[in-house]
Backbone as a printed PyTorch tensor [residue, N CA C, xyz], in Angstrom:
tensor([[[ 78.6580,  34.8710, -36.0670],
         [ 78.9390,  33.4960, -35.6930],
         [ 80.4450,  33.2950, -35.5610]],

        [[ 80.8260,  32.4840, -34.6020],
         [ 82.2210,  32.0710, -34.4870],
         [ 82.3270,  30.6390, -34.9690]],

        [[ 83.4810,  30.2880, -35.4770],
         [ 83.7410,  28.9130, -35.8790],
         [ 85.2220,  28.6460, -35.6560]],

        [[ 85.5220,  27.4950, -35.0770],
         [ 86.9220,  27.1500, -34.8870],
         [ 87.1590,  26.3560, -33.6220]],

        [[ 88.3760,  25.8930, -33.4930],
         [ 88.8140,  25.1250, -32.3290],
         [ 89.9740,  25.8670, -31.6890]],

        [[ 89.8950,  26.0410, -30.3770],
         [ 90.9370,  26.7230, -29.6230],
         [ 91.7240,  25.6760, -28.8550]],

        [[ 93.0270,  25.7430, -28.9550],
         [ 93.8860,  24.8260, -28.2210],
         [ 93.9760,  25.2750, -26.7570]],

        [[ 94.2940,  24.3650, -25.8530],
         [ 94.2830,  24.5910, -24.4060],
         [ 94.9540,  25.8960, -23.9900]],

        [[ 94.3220,  26.5470, -23.0150],
         [ 94.8530,  27.7780, -22.4500],
         [ 93.8760,  28.3190, -21.4270]],

        [[ 94.3620,  28.8290, -20.3370],
         [ 93.4880,  29.3150, -19.2840],
         [ 93.6940,  30.7980, -19.0550]],

        [[ 92.5900,  31.5380, -19.0100],
         [ 92.6590,  32.9550, -18.6860],
         [ 93.3350,  33.7990, -19.7320]],

        [[ 93.2750,  33.3820, -20.9700],
         [ 93.9550,  34.1210, -22.0200],
         [ 92.9600,  34.7980, -22.9530]],

        [[ 93.4090,  35.8580, -23.5820],
         [ 92.6180,  36.4840, -24.6340],
         [ 92.7680,  35.6340, -25.8850]],

        [[ 91.6390,  35.2380, -26.4500],
         [ 91.6570,  34.4140, -27.6550],
         [ 91.8780,  35.3060, -28.8680]],

        [[ 91.1000,  36.3730, -28.9570],
         [ 91.2620,  37.3730, -30.0120],
         [ 90.4400,  38.5880, -29.6400]],

        [[ 90.5710,  39.6620, -30.4340],
         [ 89.7980,  40.8850, -30.2280],
         [ 88.9610,  41.1520, -31.4770]],

        [[ 87.6720,  41.3700, -31.2660],
         [ 86.7710,  41.6640, -32.3710],
         [ 86.9030,  43.1350, -32.7820]],

        [[ 86.8490,  43.4060, -34.0870],
         [ 86.8980,  44.8030, -34.5200],
         [ 85.5670,  45.5040, -34.2450]],

        [[ 85.5790,  46.8260, -34.2290],
         [ 84.3620,  47.6180, -34.0680],
         [ 83.3770,  47.2040, -35.1560]],

        [[ 82.1170,  47.0920, -34.7800],
         [ 81.0820,  46.6530, -35.7170],
         [ 80.7710,  45.1760, -35.5870]],

        [[ 81.6590,  44.4310, -34.9290],
         [ 81.4590,  42.9910, -34.7090],
         [ 81.3860,  42.6640, -33.2230]],

        [[ 81.3020,  43.6960, -32.4010],
         [ 81.2480,  43.5140, -30.9500],
         [ 79.8030,  43.3460, -30.4950]],

        [[ 79.5870,  42.7060, -29.3470],
         [ 78.2160,  42.4680, -28.8950],
         [ 77.4960,  43.7500, -28.4880]],

        [[ 76.1750,  43.7290, -28.6210],
         [ 75.3450,  44.8530, -28.2070],
         [ 75.4300,  45.0180, -26.6860]],

        [[ 75.3840,  43.9120, -25.9440],
         [ 75.4940,  43.9510, -24.4830],
         [ 76.9420,  44.2150, -24.0830]],

        [[ 77.1390,  44.6980, -22.8570],
         [ 78.4870,  45.0080, -22.3810],
         [ 79.3770,  43.7730, -22.3240]],

        [[ 78.9080,  42.7060, -21.6810],
         [ 79.6830,  41.4750, -21.5770],
         [ 78.7570,  40.2820, -21.7190]],

        [[ 79.1670,  39.3200, -22.5050],
         [ 78.4000,  38.0830, -22.6750],
         [ 79.2390,  36.9200, -22.1870]],

        [[ 78.6450,  36.0420, -21.4140],
         [ 79.3050,  34.8020, -21.0070],
         [ 78.5500,  33.6910, -21.7220]],

        [[ 79.2110,  33.0280, -22.6730],
         [ 78.5570,  32.0880, -23.5620],
         [ 79.1050,  30.6790, -23.3420]],

        [[ 78.2120,  29.6990, -23.1250],
         [ 78.6840,  28.3280, -22.9530],
         [ 79.1420,  27.7340, -24.2820]],

        [[ 80.1310,  26.8780, -24.2310],
         [ 80.5640,  26.1170, -25.3960],
         [ 81.1070,  24.7790, -24.9130]],

        [[ 81.3910,  23.8740, -25.8380],
         [ 81.8090,  22.5320, -25.4240],
         [ 83.2750,  22.2750, -25.7460]],

        [[ 83.8660,  21.4250, -24.9250],
         [ 85.2670,  21.0600, -25.1290],
         [ 85.3450,  19.7550, -25.9090]],

        [[ 86.5470,  19.3930, -26.3020],
         [ 86.7410,  18.1590, -27.0640],
         [ 86.5340,  16.9210, -26.2000]],

        [[ 86.5000,  17.0790, -24.8700],
         [ 86.2670,  15.9490, -23.9730],
         [ 84.8400,  15.9700, -23.4200]],

        [[ 83.9290,  16.6360, -24.1510],
         [ 82.4990,  16.6860, -23.8310],
         [ 82.1950,  17.2890, -22.4700]],

        [[ 82.9320,  18.2890, -22.0760],
         [ 82.5870,  19.0780, -20.9050],
         [ 82.2220,  20.4780, -21.3800]],

        [[ 81.5440,  21.2230, -20.5370],
         [ 81.1340,  22.5670, -20.9270],
         [ 81.9780,  23.6020, -20.2190]],

        [[ 82.1980,  24.7170, -20.8730],
         [ 82.9430,  25.8290, -20.3250],
         [ 82.3480,  27.0980, -20.8810]],

        [[ 82.8780,  28.2310, -20.5070],
         [ 82.3250,  29.4790, -21.0200],
         [ 83.4040,  30.3410, -21.6510]],

        [[ 82.9470,  31.1330, -22.6010],
         [ 83.7810,  32.1250, -23.2600],
         [ 83.1320,  33.4700, -22.9760]],

        [[ 83.9190,  34.4650, -22.6300],
         [ 83.3960,  35.8070, -22.3940],
         [ 83.7100,  36.6850, -23.5910]],

        [[ 82.6710,  37.3570, -24.0910],
         [ 82.8390,  38.3150, -25.1800],
         [ 82.5090,  39.6810, -24.5780]],

        [[ 83.5090,  40.5150, -24.4360],
         [ 83.3450,  41.8230, -23.7970],
         [ 82.9030,  42.8730, -24.8060]],

        [[ 82.2780,  43.9080, -24.3000],
         [ 81.8750,  45.0260, -25.1520],
         [ 83.0560,  45.7120, -25.8110]],

        [[ 84.2530,  45.5250, -25.2440],
         [ 85.4760,  46.0900, -25.8240],
         [ 85.9990,  45.2560, -26.9940]],

        [[ 85.3810,  44.0710, -27.2030],
         [ 85.8110,  43.2020, -28.2860],
         [ 86.7100,  42.0630, -27.8510]],

        [[ 87.1600,  42.0590, -26.5980],
         [ 88.0170,  40.9630, -26.1250],
         [ 87.2080,  39.6880, -25.9690]],

        [[ 87.7210,  38.6060, -26.5250],
         [ 87.1140,  37.2880, -26.3880],
         [ 88.0880,  36.4550, -25.5690]],

        [[ 87.6430,  36.0240, -24.3710],
         [ 88.5200,  35.3280, -23.4370],
         [ 87.8630,  34.0840, -22.8710]],

        [[ 88.6880,  33.2240, -22.3050],
         [ 88.2050,  32.0860, -21.5350],
         [ 89.0220,  32.0140, -20.2580]],

        [[ 88.3780,  31.5770, -19.1880],
         [ 89.0870,  31.4710, -17.9130],
         [ 88.7600,  30.1700, -17.2240]],

        [[ 88.1240,  29.2400, -17.9250],
         [ 87.5770,  28.0850, -17.2180],
         [ 88.0730,  26.7320, -17.6950]],

        [[ 89.1230,  26.6880, -18.4840],
         [ 89.5550,  25.3790, -18.9720],
         [ 91.0380,  25.3120, -19.2820]],

        [[ 91.5340,  24.1280, -19.3130],
         [ 92.8890,  23.8490, -19.7760],
         [ 92.8160,  22.7530, -20.8290]],

        [[ 91.7360,  22.7370, -21.5720],
         [ 91.5350,  21.7410, -22.6160],
         [ 91.1220,  22.4230, -23.9120]],

        [[ 91.2230,  21.7290, -25.0280],
         [ 90.7830,  22.2740, -26.3060],
         [ 89.2700,  22.4220, -26.3000]],

        [[ 88.7580,  23.4420, -26.9990],
         [ 87.3140,  23.6260, -27.0840],
         [ 86.9290,  24.2680, -28.4030]],

        [[ 85.6310,  24.2210, -28.6880],
         [ 85.0930,  24.7140, -29.9520],
         [ 84.3390,  26.0240, -29.7570]],

        [[ 84.4670,  26.9180, -30.7160],
         [ 83.7360,  28.1730, -30.7200],
         [ 82.4600,  28.0850, -31.5570]],

        [[ 82.1830,  26.9450, -32.1460],
         [ 81.1210,  26.8100, -33.1380],
         [ 79.7220,  27.1700, -32.6460]],

        [[ 79.4540,  27.1140, -31.3550],
         [ 78.1090,  27.3870, -30.8540],
         [ 77.8900,  28.8540, -30.4860]],

        [[ 78.8620,  29.7120, -30.7100],
         [ 78.7810,  31.0990, -30.2600],
         [ 78.1910,  32.0070, -31.3330]],

        [[ 77.1080,  32.6860, -30.9540],
         [ 76.5270,  33.7060, -31.8190],
         [ 75.8480,  34.7450, -30.9370]],

        [[ 75.7790,  35.9860, -31.4170],
         [ 75.1730,  37.0680, -30.6610],
         [ 74.9300,  38.2460, -31.6050]],

        [[ 73.9850,  39.1510, -31.2380],
         [ 73.7640,  40.3410, -32.0590],
         [ 74.9180,  41.3260, -31.8920]],

        [[ 75.2540,  42.0370, -32.9480],
         [ 76.3590,  43.0030, -32.8990],
         [ 75.8190,  44.4170, -33.0030]],

        [[ 76.6930,  45.3650, -32.6720],
         [ 76.2720,  46.7660, -32.7500],
         [ 76.6990,  47.3860, -34.0550]]])
């Protein structure tokens, strides 16, 4: 599970997950909500990179969960 609020930024790497906490699938595109009640997506790559490319507003990671390897 992820939890937290990300401040505005477009096309940036949010963080990198360590081995053992990465998704089973190669790449996941997961919807989440912003502080202004719009939806956007976060990509969790099989390499562990967690990125967003769809917003310039603050958003929450609280709805993100997935199986790990």
